[in-house]
C-alpha positions as CSV (number, residue, x, y, z in Angstrom):
1,M,57.8,109.1,72.8
2,V,60.1,111.0,70.6
3,L,63.9,110.8,71.0
4,A,65.7,114.0,72.0
5,T,67.5,115.6,69.1
6,A,70.9,115.2,70.7
7,I,70.4,111.5,71.4
8,K,69.2,110.9,67.9
9,K,72.2,112.7,66.3
10,Q,74.6,110.7,68.5
11,V,73.0,107.4,67.5
12,I,73.1,108.3,63.8
13,K,76.8,109.3,64.2
14,D,77.6,106.0,66.0
15,Y,76.0,103.8,63.4
16,Q,76.4,105.6,60.0
17,R,78.3,104.0,57.2
18,S,79.7,107.3,55.8
19,E,79.7,110.9,56.7
20,T,76.4,111.7,54.9
21,D,74.6,108.5,55.8
22,S,71.5,109.0,57.9
23,G,69.1,106.3,56.7
24,S,70.9,103.0,56.2
25,S,69.5,99.8,57.7
26,E,72.0,100.0,60.6
27,V,71.0,103.5,61.5
28,Q,67.3,102.7,61.3
29,I,67.7,99.6,63.5
30,A,69.8,101.6,66.1
31,L,67.2,104.4,66.2
32,L,64.3,101.9,66.6
33,T,66.2,100.1,69.4
34,S,66.8,103.3,71.3
35,R,63.1,104.2,71.0
36,I,62.0,100.7,72.0
37,N,64.2,100.9,75.1
38,E,62.7,104.3,76.1
39,L,59.1,103.0,75.6
40,T,59.9,99.8,77.6
41,E,61.0,102.0,80.5
42,H,57.9,104.1,80.1
43,L,55.6,101.1,80.1
44,K,57.2,99.7,83.3
45,T,55.7,102.6,85.2
46,H,52.5,103.1,83.1
47,K,51.2,99.6,82.8
48,A,47.8,100.7,81.5
49,D,49.1,102.8,78.6
50,H,47.8,100.5,75.8
51,H,48.3,103.1,73.0
52,C,52.0,103.2,73.7
53,R,52.1,99.5,73.9
54,R,50.7,99.2,70.4
55,G,53.3,101.6,69.2
56,L,56.0,99.5,70.8
57,V,54.7,96.3,69.2
58,L,54.7,98.0,65.8
59,M,58.3,99.3,66.3
60,V,59.5,95.8,67.3
61,G,57.9,94.4,64.2
62,R,59.5,97.1,62.0
63,R,62.9,96.4,63.6
64,N,62.5,92.7,63.0
65,R,61.8,93.2,59.3
66,L,64.9,95.4,59.0
67,L,67.0,92.8,60.8
68,R,65.7,90.1,58.5
69,Y,66.5,92.2,55.4
70,L,70.0,92.9,56.7
71,Q,70.5,89.2,57.5
72,R,69.5,88.3,54.0
73,T,71.6,90.9,52.2
74,E,74.7,91.6,54.4
75,R,75.3,88.8,56.9
76,T,78.4,90.4,58.4
77,K,76.7,93.8,59.0
78,Y,73.8,91.9,60.6
79,L,76.1,90.1,63.0
80,E,77.9,93.3,63.8
81,I,74.7,95.3,64.5
82,I,73.2,92.7,66.8
83,G,76.4,92.4,68.7
84,R,76.7,96.2,69.2
85,L,73.1,96.6,70.2
86,G,73.0,93.5,72.4
87,L,70.1,91.9,70.6
88,R,69.4,88.2,71.2
89,K,69.3,86.8,67.6
């Protein structure tokens, strides 16, 4: 599932560090979280869609790696992002 362009731009705008930032760890984590949430809703109705489920597992792993990196390098940013996204870490 691909995020709509308007939703993606809004997420980038909400989580960017500066005006030209579109790829920082915070933005990547926020984009992955919104995609994960959409896929989770999709899989609630389509339980046998194993291809999407594999994609979901890969996205969760990628988000966890980014969160570990952020926790290691910038602890305050890590705490802020998990608070804003409502992640249980």
